[in-house]
TORPA-4810 file (N, C-alpha, C, O; in nm, 3 decimals):
<nodes>
NODE_1_13.444_3.509_9.118_13.366_3.439_9.219_13.234_3.394_9.155_13.161_3.474_9.097_M
NODE_2_13.207_3.268_9.167_13.086_3.214_9.106_12.960_3.262_9.177_12.865_3.303_9.111_R
NODE_3_12.958_3.259_9.309_12.840_3.298_9.385_12.848_3.446_9.423_12.880_3.480_9.537_R
NODE_4_12.819_3.530_9.329_12.825_3.676_9.351_12.729_3.721_9.460_12.750_3.825_9.523_R
NODE_5_12.624_3.643_9.484_12.529_3.680_9.589_12.589_3.666_9.728_12.531_3.716_9.825_D
NODE_6_12.703_3.601_9.739_12.770_3.587_9.869_12.894_3.675_9.878_12.962_3.677_9.981_R
NODE_7_12.923_3.748_9.773_13.040_3.836_9.772_13.018_3.951_9.869_12.910_4.009_9.877_E
NODE_8_13.122_3.983_9.943_13.118_4.091_10.042_13.216_4.201_10.000_13.306_4.175_9.920_M
NODE_9_13.198_4.322_10.052_13.285_4.433_10.012_13.427_4.421_10.070_13.451_4.341_10.161_P
NODE_10_13.517_4.501_10.018_13.656_4.502_10.061_13.668_4.520_10.212_13.749_4.453_10.276_K
NODE_11_13.590_4.610_10.269_13.598_4.637_10.413_13.571_4.510_10.495_13.635_4.487_10.597_E
NODE_12_13.476_4.431_10.450_13.445_4.304_10.516_13.566_4.211_10.509_13.603_4.150_10.609_F
NODE_13_13.626_4.200_10.391_13.742_4.113_10.373_13.858_4.157_10.462_13.927_4.073_10.520_A
NODE_14_13.879_4.288_10.475_13.986_4.338_10.562_13.958_4.304_10.708_14.050_4.273_10.783_L
NODE_15_13.832_4.310_10.749_13.796_4.271_10.886_13.825_4.124_10.911_13.870_4.086_11.020_E
NODE_16_13.801_4.040_10.812_13.831_3.897_10.826_13.982_3.878_10.845_14.024_3.802_10.932_I
NODE_17_14.062_3.948_10.766_14.208_3.939_10.781_14.247_3.975_10.923_14.329_3.907_10.985_I
NODE_18_14.190_4.083_10.974_14.228_4.133_11.106_14.184_4.042_11.221_14.245_4.045_11.328_D
NODE_19_14.081_3.963_11.200_14.034_3.880_11.312_14.079_3.734_11.304_14.069_3.662_11.403_K
NODE_20_14.129_3.691_11.190_14.174_3.552_11.177_14.301_3.526_11.257_14.388_3.613_11.266_C
NODE_21_14.310_3.409_11.313_14.429_3.372_11.388_14.549_3.341_11.301_14.663_3.346_11.347_G
NODE_22_14.524_3.308_11.176_14.633_3.276_11.083_14.580_3.285_10.940_14.460_3.299_10.917_Y
NODE_23_14.672_3.278_10.846_14.637_3.271_10.704_14.707_3.150_10.645_14.803_3.098_10.704_A
NODE_24_14.661_3.106_10.531_14.731_3.002_10.456_14.795_3.071_10.336_14.726_3.129_10.251_V
NODE_25_14.927_3.064_10.330_15.005_3.122_10.222_15.024_3.015_10.115_15.083_2.910_10.141_L
NODE_26_14.975_3.043_9.995_14.987_2.948_9.885_15.084_3.002_9.781_15.078_3.119_9.743_S
NODE_27_15.173_2.914_9.737_15.279_2.951_9.643_15.292_2.842_9.537_15.230_2.736_9.547_M
NODE_28_15.372_2.870_9.436_15.403_2.771_9.333_15.551_2.734_9.348_15.638_2.820_9.336_I
NODE_29_15.577_2.606_9.374_15.713_2.554_9.385_15.742_2.475_9.258_15.704_2.359_9.245_D
NODE_30_15.809_2.541_9.164_15.833_2.487_9.030_15.698_2.461_8.964_15.634_2.555_8.917_Q
NODE_31_15.652_2.337_8.960_15.523_2.311_8.896_15.419_2.256_8.993_15.316_2.203_8.950_D
NODE_32_15.445_2.268_9.122_15.353_2.211_9.221_15.310_2.317_9.322_15.389_2.406_9.356_A
NODE_33_15.188_2.309_9.371_15.145_2.403_9.474_15.213_2.372_9.607_15.247_2.257_9.635_P
NODE_34_15.231_2.474_9.687_15.287_2.460_9.821_15.216_2.561_9.909_15.210_2.680_9.875_Y
NODE_35_15.161_2.517_10.021_15.086_2.607_10.109_15.126_2.582_10.254_15.147_2.468_10.295_A
NODE_36_15.137_2.690_10.330_15.172_2.682_10.471_15.090_2.783_10.551_15.059_2.891_10.501_V
NODE_37_15.055_2.747_10.675_14.988_2.845_10.761_15.091_2.944_10.814_15.204_2.906_10.847_P
NODE_38_15.052_3.071_10.823_15.142_3.175_10.874_15.066_3.271_10.964_14.944_3.285_10.952_I
NODE_39_15.139_3.335_11.055_15.084_3.443_11.137_15.107_3.573_11.063_15.216_3.598_11.012_S
NODE_40_15.004_3.656_11.058_15.012_3.779_10.980_14.962_3.898_11.060_14.893_3.882_11.161_V
NODE_41_15.000_4.016_11.014_14.941_4.141_11.063_14.929_4.233_10.943_15.014_4.234_10.854_A
NODE_42_14.822_4.311_10.943_14.794_4.399_10.830_14.817_4.544_10.871_14.785_4.585_10.982_R
NODE_43_14.873_4.620_10.777_14.887_4.765_10.792_14.836_4.825_10.661_14.907_4.825_10.561_D
NODE_44_14.714_4.877_10.663_14.655_4.929_10.541_14.632_4.817_10.442_14.569_4.717_10.474_G
NODE_45_14.685_4.834_10.321_14.671_4.732_10.217_14.795_4.645_10.205_14.823_4.590_10.098_D
NODE_46_14.869_4.632_10.314_14.989_4.549_10.318_14.974_4.445_10.428_14.935_4.477_10.540_T
NODE_47_15.006_4.320_10.396_15.004_4.211_10.493_15.148_4.169_10.517_15.222_4.140_10.422_V
NODE_48_15.189_4.167_10.643_15.325_4.127_10.681_15.324_3.989_10.746_15.227_3.952_10.813_Y
NODE_49_15.432_3.915_10.725_15.454_3.791_10.799_15.604_3.771_10.818_15.684_3.831_10.747_F
NODE_50_15.639_3.687_10.913_15.781_3.661_10.941_15.808_3.512_10.925_15.718_3.429_10.930_H
NODE_51_15.934_3.482_10.904_15.976_3.342_10.891_16.127_3.336_10.906_16.194_3.437_10.929_C
NODE_52_16.180_3.216_10.893_16.324_3.198_10.896_16.384_3.258_10.768_16.317_3.271_10.666_A
NODE_53_16.511_3.293_10.776_16.578_3.350_10.659_16.609_3.246_10.552_16.635_3.280_10.437_K
NODE_54_16.607_3.119_10.590_16.636_3.012_10.496_16.530_2.904_10.509_16.472_2.884_10.616_E
NODE_55_16.506_2.835_10.400_16.409_2.726_10.402_16.329_2.723_10.273_16.345_2.808_10.185_G
NODE_56_16.243_2.625_10.264_16.167_2.604_10.140_16.079_2.725_10.106_16.077_2.770_9.992_R
NODE_57_16.007_2.777_10.205_15.919_2.891_10.180_15.997_3.010_10.126_15.956_3.073_10.029_K
NODE_58_16.108_3.041_10.190_16.190_3.154_10.147_16.247_3.131_10.007_16.248_3.222_9.924_T
NODE_59_16.292_3.010_9.981_16.343_2.978_9.847_16.236_2.999_9.740_16.262_3.056_9.634_D
NODE_60_16.115_2.951_9.769_16.006_2.966_9.672_15.974_3.113_9.650_15.963_3.158_9.536_I
NODE_61_15.960_3.188_9.759_15.924_3.330_9.746_16.028_3.409_9.668_15.994_3.500_9.593_L
NODE_62_16.153_3.374_9.685_16.259_3.445_9.611_16.256_3.411_9.462_16.293_3.494_9.379_R
NODE_63_16.214_3.290_9.428_16.215_3.252_9.287_16.082_3.282_9.216_16.081_3.307_9.096_S
NODE_64_15.972_3.280_9.290_15.841_3.308_9.229_15.754_3.376_9.335_15.687_3.307_9.412_Y
NODE_65_15.755_3.508_9.340_15.692_3.581_9.450_15.540_3.595_9.444_15.479_3.648_9.537_P
NODE_66_15.478_3.549_9.336_15.332_3.563_9.326_15.266_3.468_9.426_15.293_3.348_9.425_R
NODE_67_15.178_3.523_9.513_15.120_3.442_9.620_14.969_3.466_9.633_14.914_3.562_9.578_V
NODE_68_14.908_3.377_9.706_14.768_3.388_9.743_14.760_3.362_9.893_14.819_3.266_9.943_C
NODE_69_14.688_3.447_9.964_14.665_3.430_10.107_14.517_3.403_10.129_14.432_3.475_10.078_L
NODE_70_14.488_3.299_10.206_14.350_3.262_10.235_14.326_3.277_10.385_14.403_3.228_10.467_V
NODE_71_14.218_3.345_10.419_14.178_3.369_10.558_14.036_3.315_10.576_13.947_3.348_10.498_F
NODE_72_14.016_3.232_10.677_13.882_3.179_10.704_13.843_3.224_10.844_13.912_3.194_10.942_V
NODE_73_13.732_3.295_10.852_13.682_3.345_10.981_13.593_3.242_11.047_13.625_3.123_11.050_G
NODE_74_13.481_3.288_11.099_13.389_3.200_11.169_13.330_3.096_11.075_13.281_3.128_10.966_D
NODE_75_13.335_2.970_11.119_13.275_2.859_11.045_13.195_2.778_11.146_13.245_2.744_11.253_V
NODE_76_13.071_2.747_11.110_12.989_2.664_11.200_12.878_2.598_11.118_12.837_2.649_11.013_R
NODE_77_12.829_2.485_11.167_12.717_2.421_11.097_12.596_2.514_11.099_12.569_2.581_11.199_P
NODE_78_12.524_2.518_10.989_12.401_2.597_10.983_12.290_2.514_11.049_12.268_2.399_11.012_A
NODE_79_12.223_2.574_11.145_12.118_2.504_11.219_12.013_2.449_11.123_11.961_2.521_11.037_F
NODE_80_11.982_2.322_11.139_11.872_2.259_11.065_11.895_2.254_10.914_11.798_2.245_10.838_D
NODE_81_12.022_2.259_10.870_12.051_2.253_10.727_12.174_2.164_10.707_12.254_2.146_10.799_K
NODE_82_12.189_2.110_10.588_12.308_2.031_10.555_12.411_2.121_10.488_12.446_2.100_10.371_F
NODE_83_12.459_2.220_10.562_12.558_2.313_10.510_12.626_2.383_10.627_12.593_2.357_10.743_T
NODE_84_12.718_2.470_10.597_12.785_2.548_10.701_12.772_2.697_10.671_12.756_2.739_10.557_T
NODE_85_12.779_2.775_10.779_12.795_2.919_10.765_12.945_2.946_10.768_13.019_2.876_10.838_E
NODE_86_12.989_3.045_10.695_13.132_3.075_10.692_13.153_3.219_10.647_13.063_3.285_10.597_Y
NODE_87_13.276_3.264_10.667_13.321_3.392_10.614_13.467_3.374_10.577_13.543_3.307_10.648_E
NODE_88_13.507_3.436_10.466_13.645_3.418_10.421_13.691_3.539_10.342_13.611_3.620_10.294_S
NODE_89_13.822_3.548_10.329_13.884_3.651_10.246_14.000_3.587_10.172_14.070_3.501_10.225_A
NODE_90_14.019_3.630_10.049_14.132_3.582_9.968_14.204_3.703_9.912_14.142_3.795_9.857_I
NODE_91_14.335_3.702_9.927_14.422_3.811_9.881_14.523_3.753_9.783_14.574_3.643_9.804_V
NODE_92_14.552_3.827_9.677_14.665_3.792_9.591_14.759_3.911_9.585_14.719_4.025_9.606_T
NODE_93_14.884_3.882_9.556_14.984_3.987_9.544_15.121_3.926_9.526_15.137_3.804_9.515_G
NODE_94_15.220_4.013_9.522_15.359_3.969_9.513_15.425_3.986_9.649_15.417_4.093_9.710_N
NODE_95_15.490_3.880_9.697_15.561_3.886_9.823_15.698_3.950_9.800_15.769_3.916_9.705_A
NODE_96_15.733_4.042_9.888_15.865_4.106_9.880_15.930_4.099_10.017_15.866_4.127_10.119_R
NODE_97_16.056_4.063_10.018_16.128_4.060_10.145_16.157_4.202_10.190_16.199_4.286_10.111_E
NODE_98_16.133_4.227_10.318_16.161_4.358_10.376_16.305_4.357_10.424_16.344_4.272_10.504_V
NODE_99_16.385_4.450_10.374_16.527_4.452_10.407_16.565_4.568_10.499_16.665_4.560_10.570_L
NODE_100_16.489_4.674_10.499_16.518_4.792_10.579_16.480_4.765_10.725_16.366_4.728_10.755_K
NODE_101_16.576_4.784_10.816_16.552_4.753_10.957_16.430_4.825_11.015_16.354_4.766_11.091_D
NODE_102_16.411_4.951_10.979_16.298_5.026_11.037_16.164_4.963_10.997_16.072_4.958_11.079_S
NODE_103_16.152_4.916_10.874_16.027_4.852_10.832_16.014_4.713_10.893_15.904_4.670_10.926_E
NODE_104_16.126_4.642_10.908_16.122_4.511_10.973_16.072_4.525_11.117_15.989_4.447_11.162_K
NODE_105_16.124_4.625_11.188_16.083_4.647_11.327_15.934_4.684_11.332_15.861_4.636_11.418_I
NODE_106_15.891_4.771_11.240_15.749_4.807_11.235_15.663_4.683_11.214_15.563_4.664_11.284_H
NODE_107_15.700_4.598_11.119_15.623_4.477_11.091_15.621_4.384_11.211_15.516_4.333_11.248_A
NODE_108_15.736_4.362_11.272_15.742_4.276_11.390_15.660_4.334_11.505_15.596_4.260_11.580_L
NODE_109_15.662_4.466_11.519_15.584_4.530_11.625_15.435_4.502_11.606_15.366_4.464_11.701_R
NODE_110_15.383_4.521_11.484_15.239_4.500_11.466_15.202_4.352_11.474_15.091_4.318_11.516_I
NODE_111_15.293_4.264_11.434_15.267_4.121_11.450_15.263_4.086_11.599_15.172_4.016_11.644_I
NODE_112_15.361_4.133_11.674_15.366_4.103_11.818_15.251_4.168_11.894_15.196_4.107_11.986_C
NODE_113_15.214_4.290_11.857_15.100_4.355_11.922_14.972_4.275_11.899_14.883_4.272_11.984_E
NODE_114_14.964_4.212_11.785_14.844_4.133_11.753_14.841_4.001_11.830_14.737_3.964_11.885_R
NODE_115_14.953_3.930_11.833_14.953_3.795_11.888_15.000_3.786_12.033_14.958_3.696_12.106_Y
NODE_116_15.086_3.877_12.075_15.140_3.869_12.212_15.140_4.006_12.279_15.245_4.053_12.322_T
NODE_117_15.025_4.071_12.288_15.022_4.208_12.341_15.071_4.218_12.486_15.126_4.322_12.524_P
NODE_118_15.053_4.115_12.565_15.096_4.122_12.705_15.248_4.113_12.721_15.300_4.136_12.830_S
NODE_119_15.319_4.078_12.614_15.465_4.067_12.622_15.539_4.184_12.559_15.661_4.180_12.546_N
NODE_120_15.467_4.288_12.521_15.530_4.399_12.449_15.637_4.470_12.531_15.723_4.537_12.474_M
NODE_121_15.633_4.459_12.661_15.737_4.520_12.744_15.874_4.458_12.715_15.977_4.518_12.748_Y
NODE_122_15.878_4.340_12.654_16.003_4.273_12.620_16.041_4.290_12.472_16.140_4.234_12.426_Q
NODE_123_15.962_4.367_12.399_15.978_4.376_12.254_16.117_4.426_12.214_16.183_4.363_12.132_F
NODE_124_16.162_4.537_12.270_16.291_4.594_12.229_16.406_4.497_12.253_16.496_4.485_12.169_D
NODE_125_16.403_4.428_12.364_16.507_4.330_12.394_16.503_4.213_12.294_16.607_4.167_12.248_E
NODE_126_16.383_4.167_12.262_16.369_4.058_12.166_16.417_4.100_12.027_16.480_4.020_11.956_A
NODE_127_16.389_4.223_11.988_16.434_4.274_11.858_16.586_4.274_11.850_16.644_4.234_11.749_I
NODE_128_16.651_4.319_11.957_16.798_4.321_11.959_16.855_4.182_11.935_16.957_4.167_11.867_E
NODE_129_16.791_4.081_11.991_16.841_3.944_11.980_16.807_3.877_11.847_16.883_3.793_11.799_K
NODE_130_16.693_3.912_11.788_16.645_3.830_11.676_16.629_3.902_11.542_16.601_3.836_11.442_S
NODE_131_16.644_4.032_11.537_16.617_4.104_11.412_16.703_4.053_11.297_16.653_4.035_11.186_L
NODE_132_16.831_4.029_11.322_16.921_3.987_11.215_16.895_3.846_11.164_16.937_3.811_11.054_D
NODE_133_16.828_3.765_11.244_16.804_3.627_11.200_16.658_3.600_11.161_16.619_3.485_11.139_R
NODE_134_16.580_3.707_11.153_16.438_3.694_11.117_16.412_3.758_10.982_16.453_3.871_10.956_T
NODE_135_16.345_3.684_10.895_16.304_3.740_10.766_16.162_3.794_10.780_16.076_3.732_10.843_A
NODE_136_16.140_3.909_10.721_16.007_3.970_10.716_15.970_3.983_10.570_16.049_4.027_10.487_I
NODE_137_15.849_3.943_10.539_15.796_3.954_10.403_15.669_4.036_10.407_15.597_4.038_10.508_W
NODE_138_15.641_4.103_10.296_15.517_4.177_10.287_15.450_4.147_10.154_15.516_4.122_10.053_K
NODE_139_15.319_4.151_10.158_15.238_4.134_10.038_15.150_4.257_10.027_15.061_4.279_10.109_V
NODE_140_15.177_4.338_9.925_15.088_4.450_9.896_14.969_4.391_9.821_14.986_4.325_9.719_D
NODE_141_14.851_4.415_9.873_14.730_4.353_9.818_14.705_4.399_9.675_14.685_4.518_9.649_I
NODE_142_14.707_4.304_9.581_14.671_4.332_9.441_14.522_4.313_9.421_14.454_4.398_9.364_S
NODE_143_14.471_4.198_9.468_14.327_4.172_9.463_14.283_4.122_9.600_14.360_4.058_9.672_T
NODE_144_14.159_4.151_9.632_14.103_4.103_9.758_13.956_4.073_9.735_13.885_4.147_9.667_I
NODE_145_13.911_3.962_9.792_13.769_3.929_9.784_13.724_3.875_9.919_13.800_3.811_9.991_S
NODE_146_13.600_3.902_9.951_13.540_3.852_10.073_13.413_3.777_10.038_13.343_3.811_9.942_G
NODE_147_13.384_3.675_10.117_13.266_3.593_10.089_13.205_3.550_10.222_13.276_3.525_10.320_K
NODE_148_13.071_3.542_10.224_13.004_3.501_10.347_12.879_3.421_10.312_12.809_3.449_10.215_R
NODE_149_12.855_3.320_10.395_12.729_3.248_10.391_12.678_3.245_10.534_12.744_3.191_10.623_K
NODE_150_12.562_3.305_10.556_12.509_3.318_10.691_12.357_3.314_10.683_12.297_3.363_10.587_K
NODE_151_12.295_3.255_10.785_12.150_3.247_10.791_12.098_3.331_10.906_12.159_3.337_11.013_Y
NODE_152_11.986_3.396_10.883_11.918_3.473_10.987_11.831_3.383_11.071_11.815_3.265_11.041_G
NODE_153_11.772_3.438_11.178_11.685_3.359_11.266_11.563_3.302_11.193_11.502_3.205_11.238_P
NODE_154_11.528_3.364_11.082_11.413_3.317_11.004_11.449_3.199_10.913_11.363_3.147_10.843_D
NODE_155_11.577_3.156_10.915_11.621_3.045_10.832_11.657_3.082_10.690_11.697_2.996_10.611_G
NODE_156_11.643_3.210_10.656_11.676_3.257_10.522_11.822_3.301_10.518_11.875_3.356_10.614_E
NODE_157_11.886_3.275_10.405_12.025_3.316_10.390_12.033_3.468_10.386_11.956_3.534_10.316_E
NODE_158_12.126_3.523_10.463_12.147_3.668_10.469_12.238_3.706_10.354_12.354_3.665_10.350_V
NODE_159_12.187_3.783_10.264_12.266_3.829_10.150_12.324_3.966_10.182_12.271_4.037_10.268_K
NODE_160_12.431_4.002_10.116_12.491_4.134_10.136_12.387_4.241_10.107_12.318_4.238_10.005_Y
NODE_161_12.377_4.336_10.198_12.281_4.445_10.181_12.153_4.422_10.259_12.078_4.517_10.284_G
NODE_162_12.125_4.297_10.298_12.007_4.271_10.380_12.036_4.325_10.519_12.147_4.306_10.569_R
NODE_163_11.942_4.390_10.583_11.969_4.449_10.715_12.024_4.347_10.812_11.970_4.237_10.826_P
NODE_164_12.132_4.384_10.879_12.196_4.292_10.973_12.123_4.285_11.106_12.155_4.200_11.189_L
NODE_165_12.027_4.373_11.130_11.956_4.375_11.257_11.880_4.245_11.282_11.847_4.214_11.397_S
NODE_166_11.853_4.169_11.177_11.782_4.043_11.197_11.873_3.933_11.248_11.826_3.827_11.289_I
NODE_167_12.003_3.957_11.247_12.097_3.857_11.296_12.097_3.859_11.445_12.169_3.782_11.508_L
</nodes>
């Protein structure tokens, strides 16, 4: 990271993952980049996502599993400046398809609890219908970085370690 003064600790990056509505999954398709937005849920240092069992994304992951996940949290124009405030996290790791039903159900449960908590009463029925036709992938975090640019009420950029009470 070039701007080390904006680097945030691992805990901050994990919070960004947990609050983002989606991630961008970046892969290499032969010699070209390929990126898609995905819905994710995290369990410890593992990020889970689901997709169809067949398709371009699945083909790429099976042939070259090294991936990068990008999460962007709050972004807004910085008051009275020609810049934006932002927070982000970037994860790298190897994607692995989850084949064991118990882990697939666990992953789907935490994904559904995150995105559709009011529908969990239908979860078991949905699993019966869709488990066999749903692919689950996991990325064990190899590297993680968090970054933030934020200004305090005094107009000064808030650096990591500066008391947050001024925000």
